C-alpha positions in Angstrom: -71.4 1.8 -5.6 -70.9 2.7 -9.3 -70.0 1.1 -12.6 -66.3 1.7 -13.5 -66.0 -0.3 -16.7 -68.2 -1.6 -19.6 -66.8 -3.9 -22.2 -68.3 -5.5 -25.2 -66.8 -8.4 -27.1 -68.3 -8.3 -30.6 -66.4 -11.4 -31.7 -66.2 -14.2 -29.1 -62.6 -14.7 -27.9 -61.2 -11.7 -29.7 -60.2 -8.5 -27.8 -63.0 -6.5 -26.2 -63.9 -2.8 -26.6 -64.2 -0.6 -23.5 -67.1 1.8 -23.9 -68.5 4.7 -21.9 -72.1 3.6 -22.4 -74.1 0.9 -24.2 -77.7 0.0 -24.9 -78.7 -2.9 -22.7 -80.8 -5.7 -24.1 -82.0 -9.1 -22.9 -79.3 -10.8 -25.1 -76.5 -8.6 -23.6 -74.8 -5.3 -24.3 -75.2 -3.9 -27.8 -73.1 -6.0 -30.3 -71.8 -8.3 -27.6 -70.8 -11.8 -28.9 -72.7 -11.2 -32.1 -69.9 -13.0 -34.1 -68.0 -16.2 -33.4 -65.1 -18.0 -35.0 -66.2 -21.4 -36.3 -64.2 -24.5 -36.8 -65.9 -26.7 -34.3 -66.3 -23.7 -32.0 -62.9 -22.0 -31.7 -61.9 -19.9 -28.7 -58.8 -18.9 -26.9 -58.9 -22.3 -25.2 -57.7 -23.8 -28.5 -56.0 -20.8 -30.0 -54.6 -18.2 -27.4 -53.3 -16.0 -30.2 -56.9 -14.9 -30.9 -56.2 -12.4 -28.1 -53.9 -10.5 -30.4 -56.7 -9.5 -32.8 -58.2 -6.2 -31.8 -61.7 -5.2 -32.6 -63.4 -1.9 -33.4 -66.9 -0.8 -34.4 -67.6 2.1 -36.7 -71.0 3.4 -37.7 -71.2 0.8 -40.5 -68.5 -1.9 -40.0 -66.8 -4.3 -37.7 -63.0 -3.8 -38.1 -60.5 -6.5 -37.2 -56.8 -5.5 -36.8 -53.6 -7.4 -36.2 -50.0 -6.2 -36.2 -48.9 -8.4 -39.1 -51.6 -7.6 -41.7 -53.8 -4.7 -42.9 -57.1 -4.3 -41.1 -60.3 -5.8 -42.6 -63.7 -4.2 -42.4 -66.9 -6.3 -42.3 -70.2 -4.6 -43.0 -72.7 -4.4 -40.2 -75.4 -5.2 -42.7 -76.3 -8.9 -42.4 -74.6 -11.0 -45.1 -76.8 -12.8 -47.6 -76.6 -16.6 -47.8 -77.9 -19.8 -46.3 -78.1 -20.2 -42.5 -75.5 -22.4 -41.0 -76.0 -24.5 -37.8 -73.1 -23.9 -35.3 -72.5 -25.0 -31.8 -71.7 -23.2 -28.6 -71.0 -25.9 -26.0 -74.1 -28.1 -26.1 -76.3 -25.5 -27.8 -77.0 -25.5 -31.5 -77.5 -22.0 -33.0 -78.3 -20.6 -36.4 -75.7 -18.3 -37.9 -74.8 -16.5 -41.1 -71.3 -17.0 -42.6 -69.2 -14.0 -43.4 -67.2 -13.9 -46.6 -64.3 -16.2 -47.5 -62.1 -13.1 -47.4 -62.4 -13.0 -43.6 -61.2 -16.6 -43.4 -58.2 -15.7 -45.6 -57.4 -12.7 -43.4 -57.5 -14.8 -40.2 -55.1 -17.3 -41.7 -52.8 -14.5 -42.8 -52.9 -13.0 -39.3 -52.5 -16.1 -37.2 -50.9 -18.6 -39.6 -51.4 -22.3 -40.0 -53.4 -22.7 -36.7 -56.2 -20.6 -38.1 -56.4 -22.5 -41.4 -60.1 -23.4 -42.1 -61.4 -21.0 -39.4 -64.4 -18.9 -40.5 -66.4 -16.0 -39.0 -70.1 -16.4 -38.5 -72.8 -13.9 -37.3 -75.6 -14.9 -35.0 -78.9 -15.0 -36.8 -81.2 -12.8 -34.8 -84.2 -14.6 -36.2 -83.1 -17.4 -33.9 -83.4 -17.4 -30.1 -80.8 -19.2 -28.0 -82.3 -19.8 -24.5 -80.3 -19.5 -21.3 -80.3 -22.7 -19.2 -83.4 -22.5 -17.0 -81.9 -24.1 -13.9 -81.1 -20.8 -12.3 -83.8 -18.6 -13.7 -86.4 -19.2 -10.9 -89.1 -19.9 -13.5 -88.2 -17.0 -15.8 -86.7 -17.0 -19.3 -83.6 -15.4 -20.8 -81.7 -15.6 -24.0 -78.3 -14.7 -25.4 -76.1 -14.7 -28.5 -72.7 -16.4 -28.6 -71.8 -15.9 -24.9 -70.8 -19.0 -23.1 -74.1 -19.2 -21.3 -75.4 -16.0 -20.0 -75.8 -12.5 -21.5 -73.9 -10.6 -18.8 -70.8 -11.2 -16.7 -70.4 -8.9 -13.7 -67.2 -8.5 -11.6 -66.1 -6.1 -8.9 -62.9 -4.2 -8.2 -62.8 -5.5 -4.6 -62.6 -9.1 -5.7 -59.8 -8.4 -8.2 -57.9 -6.6 -5.4 -58.3 -9.6 -3.1 -57.2 -12.0 -5.9 -54.1 -9.9 -6.7 -53.2 -9.6 -3.1 -53.2 -13.4 -2.9 -51.2 -13.7 -6.1 -48.5 -11.4 -4.8 -48.4 -13.2 -1.5 -47.7 -16.4 -3.4 -44.9 -14.8 -5.4 -46.9 -14.3 -8.6 -47.7 -11.2 -10.7 -51.0 -9.4 -10.4 -53.5 -9.7 -13.3 -55.7 -7.1 -14.9 -59.4 -7.3 -15.0 -59.4 -8.2 -18.7 -58.2 -11.7 -17.9 -61.8 -12.4 -16.8 -63.5 -10.7 -19.8 -66.4 -9.1 -17.8 -69.1 -7.0 -19.4 -69.8 -4.9 -16.3 -67.3 -4.0 -13.5 -68.7 -2.5 -10.3 -66.6 -0.5 -7.9 -66.8 -2.3 -4.5 -64.4 -2.2 -1.6 -65.2 -5.6 -0.1 -64.1 -8.8 -1.9 -66.7 -11.3 -3.1 -69.6 -9.1 -2.2 -71.2 -9.8 -5.6 -71.7 -13.4 -4.6 -74.3 -12.3 -2.1 -76.2 -9.9 -4.4 -79.6 -10.8 -5.9 -79.9 -7.7 -8.2 -78.1 -4.7 -9.4 -80.2 -1.8 -10.7 -80.3 1.9 -11.6 -83.3 4.0 -12.5 -83.5 2.4 -16.0 -82.7 -1.3 -15.7 -82.4 -4.2 -13.4 -79.9 -7.1 -13.7 -80.5 -10.3 -11.7 -77.4 -12.3 -10.7 -78.0 -15.9 -11.5 -74.9 -18.1 -11.1 -71.2 -17.9 -10.1 -69.0 -17.9 -13.1 -66.7 -20.9 -13.2 -63.4 -19.9 -14.8 -61.3 -21.7 -17.4 -57.8 -21.5 -18.7 -58.6 -18.4 -20.8 -57.8 -16.5 -17.5 -54.2 -17.6 -17.9 -53.9 -15.9 -21.3 -52.5 -12.4 -21.5 -55.2 -10.5 -23.4 -52.8 -8.4 -25.3 -50.0 -10.8 -26.3 -51.9 -14.1 -26.6 -49.2 -15.7 -24.4 -49.5 -17.5 -21.0 -47.0 -15.7 -18.7 -47.5 -18.1 -15.7 -48.9 -21.6 -16.2 -52.1 -22.2 -14.2 -52.3 -18.7 -12.7 -54.6 -17.1 -11.6 -56.7 -20.3 -11.6 -54.5 -22.0 -9.0 -54.8 -19.1 -6.6 -58.5 -18.8 -7.2 -58.9 -22.5 -6.4 -57.0 -22.0 -3.1 -59.2 -19.0 -2.2 -62.2 -21.3 -2.6 -64.7 -18.4 -3.0 -67.5 -20.9 -3.7 -67.0 -23.7 -1.1 -70.1 -25.5 -2.2 -69.1 -25.7 -5.8 -66.2 -27.4 -7.7 -63.7 -25.4 -9.6 -62.4 -21.8 -9.5 -65.0 -19.0 -9.6 -64.8 -15.2 -10.3 -67.7 -13.0 -11.0 -71.4 -13.6 -11.5 -73.5 -14.4 -14.6 -76.6 -12.2 -14.9 -79.7 -11.6 -17.0 -81.7 -8.5 -17.6 -85.0 -8.5 -15.7 -86.1 -4.9 -16.4 -85.1 -2.1 -18.8 -84.9 -3.6 -22.3 -83.4 -1.0 -24.6 -82.2 1.3 -21.8 -78.7 2.7 -21.5 -76.0 1.7 -19.0 -73.2 4.1 -18.4 -69.7 4.1 -16.8 -69.8 6.2 -13.6 -73.5 5.8 -12.9 -74.4 4.8 -9.3 -76.1 1.5 -8.9 -77.9 -0.1 -5.9 -77.9 -3.8 -5.0 -80.3 -6.1 -3.1 -79.0 -9.0 -1.2 -80.0 -12.6 -1.8 
């Protein structure tokens, strides 16, 4: 098996960036979920149009773009100012606010629904621990991801889901609906649910918990619209890939257990160990 896609999401709930390689850290891929929009924790669940904001990283800036306004560049140097306490679900994190100009840009791009939304950067002096229920006595941390530093999916599982969608008279969906960090080429569907680890010569990832999916999967990640209400969630529920769990599941949450600071690459062969 090999890795076919790597995606980082510098700003939570904005578009991702496909990369050919990335440094891999305990907190996730380099620059992943380093920023978040804040107005009581704003994501595509509340504002699907966030998907229309594209993101780029240069050597010295985070660049946000939208079809209706000029791009805005945000220095990669940490802003000066007082730390702010923000929330991601039930976790309280320390963050640094970006300038008011970014808030004005967001409102100009998205209109009234974005009024009062600000951009904050994770304060790396703070450590946000991953829930310990599935860590088998270990420890892990992450930035502004929902709960785990890595989300792993497979091509085989997407093919199976799309076959089921088409059989039900629905349109297939691309992998970006699920916003994974790492996609592994695998012919058989749902094989990842039986893996304990994925590794190469320079790192090891331990798969911890099936990823329960939410209504963000119904949002077109280019247009910010919902083409078909409740899909692909409805079909995922019917497939019942995790019969012992409630809800719809796709992909596996993971943590880094070896190889801090190594490099992960598209095209590299990986091996897996079963649970």
